[in-house]
C-alpha positions as CSV (number, residue, x, y, z in Angstrom):
1,M,16.2,-17.6,-22.9
2,A,15.9,-18.9,-19.3
3,F,17.7,-15.8,-18.0
4,H,15.2,-13.5,-19.7
5,L,12.3,-15.4,-18.3
6,L,13.9,-15.2,-14.9
7,I,14.1,-11.4,-15.2
8,F,10.5,-11.2,-16.4
9,V,9.3,-13.3,-13.4
10,A,11.4,-11.2,-11.0
11,L,9.9,-7.9,-12.4
12,L,6.4,-9.3,-12.3
13,W,6.9,-10.5,-8.7
14,T,8.1,-7.1,-7.5
15,G,5.2,-5.3,-9.1
16,V,7.2,-3.4,-11.7
17,L,5.0,-4.9,-14.5
18,G,1.8,-4.9,-12.5
19,D,-1.0,-2.4,-12.7
20,V,-0.6,-1.3,-9.1
21,S,2.9,-0.5,-7.6
22,T,4.4,0.9,-4.5
23,V,7.6,0.7,-2.5
24,K,8.4,-2.8,-1.2
25,N,10.1,-2.2,2.1
26,L,10.0,0.6,4.6
27,E,11.6,1.1,8.0
28,V,10.1,3.8,10.1
29,M,10.9,5.0,13.7
30,E,8.3,4.4,16.3
31,G,6.0,7.4,16.8
32,H,6.6,8.7,13.3
33,T,4.2,9.3,10.4
34,V,4.6,7.7,7.0
35,S,2.8,8.3,3.7
36,I,2.9,5.5,1.2
37,P,2.1,6.2,-2.5
38,C,0.3,3.5,-4.4
39,H,0.5,4.1,-8.2
40,Y,-2.0,2.6,-10.6
41,E,-2.9,2.5,-14.3
42,P,-5.4,4.9,-15.9
43,K,-8.0,2.2,-16.2
44,Y,-8.3,2.2,-12.4
45,A,-8.9,6.0,-12.0
46,R,-12.6,5.6,-11.2
47,Y,-12.3,2.4,-9.0
48,I,-12.4,2.3,-5.2
49,K,-8.9,1.9,-3.6
50,Y,-8.1,0.4,-0.2
51,W,-5.3,-0.4,2.2
52,C,-5.2,-3.8,4.0
53,Q,-3.0,-5.6,6.4
54,G,-2.0,-9.3,6.4
55,S,0.8,-11.7,5.4
56,T,-1.2,-12.7,2.3
57,F,-3.4,-10.7,0.1
58,A,-6.2,-13.3,0.1
59,Y,-6.6,-12.9,3.8
60,C,-5.7,-9.3,4.5
61,K,-7.9,-7.1,6.7
62,V,-9.1,-4.0,5.0
63,L,-8.2,-1.0,7.2
64,V,-9.5,1.9,5.1
65,R,-11.1,2.5,1.7
66,T,-11.4,5.6,-0.5
67,D,-15.2,5.4,-0.2
68,D,-15.2,5.5,3.6
69,V,-16.7,8.7,5.0
70,P,-14.4,10.0,6.3
71,P,-11.6,8.1,4.7
72,T,-9.8,7.7,8.0
73,K,-9.9,4.9,10.6
74,G,-7.8,5.2,13.7
75,N,-4.3,6.2,12.7
76,V,-4.7,5.3,9.0
77,S,-6.1,7.6,6.2
78,I,-6.3,7.2,2.4
79,T,-6.6,9.8,-0.3
80,D,-7.0,9.2,-4.1
81,N,-5.6,11.6,-6.8
82,P,-6.9,10.2,-10.1
83,A,-5.3,13.1,-12.0
84,E,-1.9,11.8,-10.9
85,L,-2.9,8.1,-10.9
86,V,-1.9,7.6,-7.3
87,F,-3.6,7.0,-4.0
88,T,-1.7,7.7,-0.8
89,V,-2.0,6.0,2.6
90,T,-0.9,7.8,5.7
91,M,-0.2,6.1,9.0
92,T,0.4,8.2,12.0
93,S,1.9,7.6,15.5
94,L,3.4,4.3,14.4
95,R,4.1,1.6,17.0
96,E,6.2,-1.5,16.8
97,E,3.0,-3.5,16.7
98,D,2.2,-1.8,13.3
99,S,5.1,-3.7,11.7
100,A,3.4,-5.9,9.1
101,W,2.7,-6.7,5.5
102,Y,0.3,-4.2,3.9
103,W,-1.4,-4.1,0.5
104,C,-2.4,-1.3,-1.8
105,G,-5.6,-2.7,-3.4
106,V,-8.0,-1.7,-6.2
107,D,-11.5,-3.0,-5.9
108,I,-12.3,-4.7,-9.2
109,R,-16.0,-5.1,-9.2
110,G,-16.8,-8.6,-10.5
111,G,-13.2,-9.5,-10.9
112,R,-9.9,-10.2,-9.0
113,D,-8.7,-7.1,-7.2
114,D,-5.3,-5.8,-8.3
115,H,-2.8,-5.1,-5.6
116,A,0.8,-4.5,-4.5
117,Y,2.5,-5.3,-1.2
118,V,4.8,-3.3,1.1
119,H,6.5,-4.5,4.2
120,V,6.5,-1.9,7.0
121,K,9.0,-2.3,9.9
122,V,8.6,0.0,12.8
123,I,11.8,0.4,14.8
124,H,11.9,1.4,18.4
125,G,12.6,5.2,18.7
126,N,11.5,8.4,20.4
127,G,9.2,11.2,19.6
128,P,6.6,12.0,16.9
129,Q,8.1,12.9,13.5
130,S,7.2,12.5,9.9
131,V,8.8,10.6,7.1
132,P,7.7,11.7,3.6
């Protein structure tokens, strides 16, 4: 019984059982571009999505939202595809200073926002390239 509870807690912690999910760790070469998919449940199709940076979700800084016009700020852009239940965040020209914890978030009006984390580590490298 305790073993099954441990597995459930581990799955919940990694976002497998959550309503928003994404990759958990990424390593990207400096200067490259990365696109990160954030998957969500059908109930969130009409909600605003966002991308924020910070070591904890409660204090993360929102970088870009799907209702921004245009939905791009600096080297970060966001697009939502409700038909596929995924929003995608693209970060270009990455620098080592961009290494951080990031969060895919869904703005739940009047409630607690749903979210999933990803740790991005930018490794010193050369030249602009893309990582799918």
